[in-house]
N, C-alpha and C positions, 0 to 999 in steps of 0.2 A: 326457597331454601335449596341449597345444593347438597345432594347426597354424595359424600366423599368417596364412597365405594364405587358408585356407578358413573359419576360425573366429575369432570375436572373443572374447578372454578376458573373463570376467566378474569384476568387482571387487566384493568384499564389504567393507563398512565397518561396523564396530560402533561407532557414535558414542555418546558418553555422554549424548546428548540426543535428543529427538524433536521435529521441527518440522512443523507443519501450517499450510497456507495457508488462512486463513479470511477471506472477504470479497473485496473488489475493490481492486486497486491503482490503478484509474483514479480521478482526482479529478474532482469535478463542475465544470461550466463556471463556476459561481459562484466557486469557489476560484481558477480561472485568471484570472477577471475581477478579483478582489480583488488578486491578485499584480500584475497589470498596472497597476491603479490605484496600488498602492504604489510600483512602479518609476517611475511618472509623477509621484509626489509628491502625489497626490490624497488618499490616506489615510496615516496614520502606521503605524509598525511595531506599536504597541500595538493599533490598530484591526484590522490584519491578523491579529494573534494572536487577538484576540477573535472575529473572523469564522471563523477556522479552528476554534477551540474550539466555537463554536456549531454549525457544520456537522458536525463530527465527532460531537458529542453527539447531534445530531438524527438522523444516519444510524444510530448505535448504537441509539437508542430505536426507530427505525422497524424495524430488523432484529429487535429483541426482540419488538415487537408482531406481526410477521408470523409468528413461530414458533408 
């Protein structure tokens, strides 16, 4: 029996999946700049999508090369 004043009960969860965090959740400054330009109407939504795709592919390639 767990004493709620002196001990914290442990929670065990047997989830039907496993999740690992790989990589960084921080976006590069160039993505922030592209989003800002989109909001200001300097670039189109299609240009923003292409920019994101280019940057995500480049970072994936760089990660693979460094391994």
